[in-house]
C-alpha positions in Angstrom: -7.1 -5.4 50.4 -9.2 -5.9 47.2 -8.3 -2.3 46.5 -4.6 -2.9 46.5 -3.3 -3.7 42.9 -1.3 -6.7 42.1 2.2 -5.7 42.7 3.4 -7.6 39.7 1.7 -5.2 37.5 4.2 -2.7 37.6 7.3 -4.7 36.6 5.3 -6.6 34.0 4.1 -3.3 32.6 7.6 -1.9 32.4 9.0 -4.9 30.8 6.2 -5.0 28.0 6.7 -1.3 27.5 10.5 -1.8 26.8 9.6 -4.8 24.6 7.0 -3.0 22.6 9.4 0.0 22.0 12.9 -1.7 21.4 12.4 -3.9 18.4 13.4 -2.2 15.1 10.1 -1.3 13.1 9.0 1.6 10.9 8.3 3.9 13.9 11.5 3.1 15.5 13.4 3.8 12.2 11.7 7.2 12.3 12.3 8.0 15.9 16.0 7.2 15.6 16.6 9.3 12.5 14.8 12.2 14.4 17.1 11.8 17.2 20.2 11.8 15.0 19.1 14.8 13.0 17.3 16.8 15.8 19.0 15.7 19.0 17.6 14.6 22.2 14.3 16.5 22.3 13.7 15.6 18.7 14.0 11.8 19.5 11.8 12.3 22.7 9.0 14.1 20.6 9.0 11.3 18.1 9.2 8.4 20.7 6.5 10.2 22.7 4.1 9.8 19.8 4.9 6.1 19.6 4.3 5.9 23.5 0.9 7.5 23.4 -0.1 5.3 20.5 1.2 2.2 22.4 -0.7 3.4 25.5 -4.1 3.8 23.6 -3.8 0.4 22.2 -2.8 -1.1 25.6 -5.8 0.7 27.3 -8.1 -1.3 25.1 -6.3 -4.3 25.4 -6.2 -4.1 29.3 -9.9 -3.5 29.4 -10.4 -6.6 27.4 -12.3 -4.7 24.7 -12.3 -7.7 22.3 -14.4 -5.7 19.8 -11.2 -3.4 19.1 -9.1 -6.6 18.1 -12.1 -7.9 16.0 -12.4 -4.5 14.4 -8.8 -4.5 13.6 -9.0 -7.9 12.0 -12.3 -6.9 10.3 -10.9 -3.8 8.6 -7.3 -5.1 8.4 -7.2 -4.3 4.6 -8.2 -0.7 5.0 -5.8 -0.1 7.8 -2.9 -1.9 6.2 -3.5 0.1 3.1 -3.8 3.6 4.8 -0.9 2.7 7.2 1.3 1.4 4.4 0.6 4.5 2.1 1.4 6.7 5.0 4.6 4.8 5.6 5.6 5.0 2.0 4.9 8.9 2.0 7.0 9.4 5.1 9.7 7.4 3.6 9.6 9.2 0.3 9.8 12.6 2.2 12.8 11.5 4.3 14.5 10.0 1.4 14.6 13.3 -0.4 14.9 15.6 2.5 17.8 18.0 2.6 20.1 16.7 5.5 20.6 19.2 8.2 21.4 19.2 12.1 19.2 20.9 14.6 22.0 22.5 17.0 21.9 24.7 19.8 24.9 27.3 19.6 26.4 29.1 22.5 24.7 32.3 20.9 21.3 30.6 21.3 19.0 32.8 23.5 17.1 29.7 24.6 17.7 25.9 24.5 15.6 23.5 22.6 12.8 21.9 24.3 10.2 19.4 23.5 7.9 22.1 22.3 10.1 22.8 19.2 9.4 19.5 18.0 5.8 18.9 19.1 4.4 18.3 15.4 6.6 14.8 15.4 4.3 13.6 18.1 1.3 13.2 16.0 3.0 11.8 13.3 4.6 8.8 15.1 1.2 8.4 17.0 -0.7 8.1 13.7 1.9 5.6 12.4 1.5 3.5 15.4 -2.2 3.1 15.6 -2.4 2.5 11.9 0.0 -0.3 12.2 -2.3 -3.7 12.6 0.8 -5.7 13.7 1.3 -3.4 16.6 -2.3 -3.5 17.7 -2.7 -7.2 17.3 0.7 -7.7 18.9 -0.2 -5.7 22.1 -3.5 -7.8 22.4 -1.5 -10.9 22.0 1.0 -9.8 24.7 -1.7 -9.1 27.0 -3.2 -12.3 26.3 -0.1 -14.1 27.3 0.8 -11.7 30.5 -2.8 -12.4 31.7 -2.0 -16.0 32.3 0.3 -15.0 35.2 -0.6 -11.3 36.0 -4.3 -11.0 36.2 -5.9 -7.5 35.8 -9.2 -7.7 37.6 -10.1 -4.0 37.9 -10.1 -0.5 36.0 -7.4 0.6 38.6 -5.2 -2.4 37.9 -5.9 -1.7 34.0 -4.9 1.9 34.2 -1.9 1.1 36.4 -0.9 -1.8 33.5 -1.2 1.0 30.8 0.9 3.5 33.0 3.5 0.8 33.6 3.9 0.0 30.0 4.0 3.8 28.8 6.6 4.4 31.5 8.9 1.6 30.2 8.6 2.7 26.7 9.4 6.4 27.3 12.2 5.2 29.6 13.6 3.3 26.6 13.2 6.3 24.3 14.9 8.7 27.0 17.8 6.3 27.2 18.3 5.8 23.5 17.8 9.5 22.6 20.3 10.6 25.3 22.8 7.9 24.0 22.4 9.2 20.3 22.6 12.8 21.3 26.0 12.2 22.7 27.3 10.7 19.7 25.5 12.5 16.9 28.2 15.2 16.7 30.4 12.6 15.1 28.1 12.3 12.1 28.6 14.9 9.3 25.9 16.0 6.8 27.1 13.5 4.3 26.6 10.6 6.6 23.3 12.0 7.9 22.2 12.1 4.0 23.0 8.4 3.9 21.2 7.6 7.1 18.1 9.7 5.8 18.1 7.7 2.5 18.6 4.3 4.3 15.8 5.2 6.7 13.5 6.5 4.0 14.1 3.3 2.0 13.3 1.1 5.0 10.0 3.1 5.6 9.1 2.9 2.0 9.9 -1.0 2.2 7.9 -1.4 5.5 4.9 0.4 3.7 5.1 -1.5 0.4 5.2 -4.8 2.4 1.8 -3.6 4.2 0.3 -2.5 0.9 1.3 -5.9 -1.0 0.5 -8.1 2.0 -3.1 -6.4 2.3 -3.6 -6.8 -1.4 -2.4 -10.4 -1.5 -4.9 -11.5 1.1 -7.9 -9.5 -0.2 -10.6 -11.7 -1.5 
Protein backbone atom coordinates (compact mmCIF):
# COMPACT_ATOMS: atom_id res chain seq x y z
CA UNK A 1 0.00 0.00 0.00
CA UNK A 2 2.97 2.32 0.57
CA UNK A 3 3.64 2.26 -3.17
CA UNK A 4 0.15 3.59 -4.02
CA UNK A 5 0.25 7.39 -4.45
CA UNK A 6 -2.10 9.63 -2.52
CA UNK A 7 -5.26 9.83 -4.72
CA UNK A 8 -5.72 13.50 -3.80
CA UNK A 9 -2.50 14.43 -5.61
CA UNK A 10 -4.04 14.32 -9.10
CA UNK A 11 -7.06 16.61 -8.50
CA UNK A 12 -4.93 18.95 -6.37
CA UNK A 13 -2.30 19.11 -9.10
CA UNK A 14 -4.88 19.75 -11.83
CA UNK A 15 -6.39 22.61 -9.81
CA UNK A 16 -2.94 24.11 -9.16
CA UNK A 17 -2.16 23.87 -12.86
CA UNK A 18 -5.26 25.82 -13.83
CA UNK A 19 -4.71 28.39 -11.05
CA UNK A 20 -1.14 28.94 -12.22
CA UNK A 21 -2.09 29.28 -15.90
CA UNK A 22 -5.30 31.30 -15.64
CA UNK A 23 -4.31 34.65 -14.02
CA UNK A 24 -3.43 37.43 -16.46
CA UNK A 25 0.31 38.03 -16.44
CA UNK A 26 3.06 38.80 -18.96
CA UNK A 27 3.29 35.25 -20.30
CA UNK A 28 -0.48 34.95 -20.52
CA UNK A 29 -0.71 38.19 -22.50
CA UNK A 30 1.84 36.87 -25.00
CA UNK A 31 0.11 33.47 -25.27
CA UNK A 32 -3.29 35.04 -25.90
CA UNK A 33 -1.83 37.35 -28.55
CA UNK A 34 -0.21 34.37 -30.28
CA UNK A 35 -3.54 32.50 -30.30
CA UNK A 36 -5.33 35.50 -31.82
CA UNK A 37 -2.68 36.08 -34.47
CA UNK A 38 -1.69 32.51 -35.30
CA UNK A 39 -4.67 30.40 -34.35
CA UNK A 40 -5.02 27.25 -32.26
CA UNK A 41 -1.52 25.81 -32.68
CA UNK A 42 0.11 29.19 -32.21
CA UNK A 43 -1.62 29.53 -28.84
CA UNK A 44 -0.76 25.94 -27.89
CA UNK A 45 2.93 26.45 -28.72
CA UNK A 46 3.16 29.60 -26.61
CA UNK A 47 1.18 27.97 -23.79
CA UNK A 48 3.36 24.86 -23.91
CA UNK A 49 6.46 26.93 -23.19
CA UNK A 50 4.76 28.32 -20.08
CA UNK A 51 3.64 24.82 -19.06
CA UNK A 52 7.19 23.46 -19.34
CA UNK A 53 8.50 26.39 -17.31
CA UNK A 54 5.88 25.88 -14.60
CA UNK A 55 6.57 22.14 -14.68
CA UNK A 56 10.29 22.65 -14.06
CA UNK A 57 9.59 25.01 -11.16
CA UNK A 58 6.97 22.64 -9.78
CA UNK A 59 9.44 19.74 -9.95
CA UNK A 60 11.94 21.55 -7.74
CA UNK A 61 9.17 22.65 -5.38
CA UNK A 62 7.66 19.15 -5.09
CA UNK A 63 11.05 17.64 -4.35
CA UNK A 64 11.49 20.13 -1.56
CA UNK A 65 14.58 21.73 -3.06
CA UNK A 66 14.65 24.71 -0.73
CA UNK A 67 17.99 25.76 -2.12
CA UNK A 68 16.28 26.77 -5.37
CA UNK A 69 13.89 29.05 -3.53
CA UNK A 70 16.80 30.45 -1.53
CA UNK A 71 18.84 31.00 -4.67
CA UNK A 72 15.93 32.82 -6.33
CA UNK A 73 15.63 35.12 -3.33
CA UNK A 74 19.39 35.67 -3.15
CA UNK A 75 19.73 36.40 -6.88
CA UNK A 76 16.34 38.07 -7.20
CA UNK A 77 17.85 41.37 -8.33
CA UNK A 78 19.67 39.80 -11.29
CA UNK A 79 16.70 37.59 -12.20
CA UNK A 80 14.28 40.54 -12.12
CA UNK A 81 16.59 42.70 -14.22
CA UNK A 82 17.07 39.97 -16.85
CA UNK A 83 13.39 39.00 -16.84
CA UNK A 84 12.27 42.63 -16.92
CA UNK A 85 14.54 43.55 -19.82
CA UNK A 86 13.43 40.43 -21.72
CA UNK A 87 9.77 41.32 -21.19
CA UNK A 88 10.39 44.90 -22.28
CA UNK A 89 12.17 43.68 -25.43
CA UNK A 90 9.34 41.25 -26.27
CA UNK A 91 6.82 44.02 -25.67
CA UNK A 92 8.70 46.49 -27.85
CA UNK A 93 8.95 43.93 -30.64
CA UNK A 94 5.24 43.11 -30.38
CA UNK A 95 4.25 46.80 -30.31
CA UNK A 96 5.99 47.52 -33.61
CA UNK A 97 5.19 44.15 -35.21
CA UNK A 98 3.28 44.26 -38.46
CA UNK A 99 -0.15 42.75 -37.73
CA UNK A 100 -0.84 39.61 -39.73
CA UNK A 101 -3.03 36.55 -39.45
CA UNK A 102 -1.68 33.05 -39.89
CA UNK A 103 -4.47 31.37 -41.83
CA UNK A 104 -4.93 28.08 -43.58
CA UNK A 105 -6.63 28.32 -46.95
CA UNK A 106 -8.46 25.57 -48.79
CA UNK A 107 -5.57 25.45 -51.28
CA UNK A 108 -3.04 24.66 -48.57
CA UNK A 109 -1.29 21.34 -49.08
CA UNK A 110 -0.87 20.71 -45.37
CA UNK A 111 -2.66 22.18 -42.35
CA UNK A 112 -0.60 23.98 -39.74
CA UNK A 113 0.75 21.94 -36.85
CA UNK A 114 2.58 22.58 -33.61
CA UNK A 115 5.87 22.23 -35.49
CA UNK A 116 5.12 25.43 -37.43
CA UNK A 117 5.20 27.50 -34.24
CA UNK A 118 7.79 25.56 -32.22
CA UNK A 119 10.02 28.64 -31.78
CA UNK A 120 7.40 30.17 -29.46
CA UNK A 121 7.99 27.37 -26.93
CA UNK A 122 11.49 28.44 -25.72
CA UNK A 123 10.41 32.10 -25.71
CA UNK A 124 7.58 31.64 -23.21
CA UNK A 125 9.62 29.04 -21.31
CA UNK A 126 12.38 31.61 -20.77
CA UNK A 127 9.91 34.30 -19.71
CA UNK A 128 8.34 31.90 -17.20
CA UNK A 129 11.52 30.73 -15.48
CA UNK A 130 12.92 34.28 -15.28
CA UNK A 131 9.81 35.51 -13.47
CA UNK A 132 10.74 35.42 -9.77
CA UNK A 133 7.10 35.89 -8.83
CA UNK A 134 6.15 32.68 -10.67
CA UNK A 135 8.98 30.74 -9.04
CA UNK A 136 8.32 31.91 -5.48
CA UNK A 137 4.56 31.69 -6.06
CA UNK A 138 4.73 28.01 -6.98
CA UNK A 139 6.91 27.28 -3.96
CA UNK A 140 4.37 29.10 -1.75
CA UNK A 141 1.51 27.12 -3.33
CA UNK A 142 3.31 23.87 -2.58
CA UNK A 143 3.84 24.99 0.98
CA UNK A 144 0.10 25.51 1.37
CA UNK A 145 -0.92 22.34 -0.46
CA UNK A 146 1.45 20.19 1.61
CA UNK A 147 -0.67 20.95 4.66
CA UNK A 148 -3.47 18.71 3.36
CA UNK A 149 -1.91 16.77 0.44
CA UNK A 150 1.41 15.41 1.60
CA UNK A 151 3.98 14.45 -1.03
CA UNK A 152 6.16 11.76 0.54
CA UNK A 153 7.95 10.05 -2.34
CA UNK A 154 9.57 10.73 -5.70
CA UNK A 155 6.67 8.95 -7.42
CA UNK A 156 4.15 11.27 -5.76
CA UNK A 157 6.33 14.29 -6.58
CA UNK A 158 6.45 13.35 -10.26
CA UNK A 159 2.71 12.61 -10.24
CA UNK A 160 2.02 16.05 -8.76
CA UNK A 161 4.19 17.74 -11.41
CA UNK A 162 2.46 15.78 -14.18
CA UNK A 163 -0.96 16.75 -12.81
CA UNK A 164 0.02 20.43 -12.61
CA UNK A 165 1.28 20.37 -16.19
CA UNK A 166 -1.88 18.53 -17.23
CA UNK A 167 -4.08 21.19 -15.66
CA UNK A 168 -2.10 23.99 -17.30
CA UNK A 169 -2.09 22.46 -20.77
CA UNK A 170 -5.82 21.71 -20.48
CA UNK A 171 -6.39 25.41 -19.76
CA UNK A 172 -4.35 26.48 -22.80
CA UNK A 173 -6.05 23.96 -25.08
CA UNK A 174 -9.46 25.24 -23.99
CA UNK A 175 -8.47 28.91 -24.30
CA UNK A 176 -6.67 28.49 -27.64
CA UNK A 177 -9.61 26.53 -29.05
CA UNK A 178 -12.05 29.23 -27.90
CA UNK A 179 -9.95 32.05 -29.37
CA UNK A 180 -9.38 30.20 -32.65
CA UNK A 181 -13.15 29.89 -33.16
CA UNK A 182 -13.76 33.64 -32.86
CA UNK A 183 -10.51 35.15 -34.17
CA UNK A 184 -11.98 35.48 -37.68
CA UNK A 185 -14.17 38.30 -36.31
CA UNK A 186 -10.99 40.35 -35.75
CA UNK A 187 -9.63 42.30 -38.72
CA UNK A 188 -6.07 43.51 -39.30
CA UNK A 189 -6.79 46.90 -37.75
CA UNK A 190 -8.11 45.33 -34.55
CA UNK A 191 -5.18 42.92 -34.45
CA UNK A 192 -2.82 45.88 -34.72
CA UNK A 193 -4.55 47.43 -31.71
CA UNK A 194 -4.30 44.14 -29.81
CA UNK A 195 -0.58 43.95 -30.62
CA UNK A 196 0.00 47.50 -29.38
CA UNK A 197 -1.98 46.96 -26.18
CA UNK A 198 -0.24 43.62 -25.58
CA UNK A 199 3.14 45.19 -26.29
CA UNK A 200 2.47 48.03 -23.87
CA UNK A 201 1.37 45.56 -21.18
CA UNK A 202 4.54 43.49 -21.64
CA UNK A 203 6.70 46.62 -21.50
CA UNK A 204 4.82 47.72 -18.38
CA UNK A 205 5.36 44.33 -16.70
CA UNK A 206 9.04 44.52 -17.63
CA UNK A 207 9.43 48.08 -16.37
CA UNK A 208 7.76 47.15 -13.06
CA UNK A 209 10.20 44.27 -12.59
CA UNK A 210 13.23 46.43 -13.33
CA UNK A 211 12.09 49.39 -11.23
CA UNK A 212 11.11 47.06 -8.40
CA UNK A 213 14.53 45.41 -8.44
CA UNK A 214 16.39 48.73 -8.52
CA UNK A 215 14.27 50.19 -5.70
CA UNK A 216 15.15 47.26 -3.43
CA UNK A 217 18.83 47.20 -4.34
CA UNK A 218 21.05 48.14 -1.43
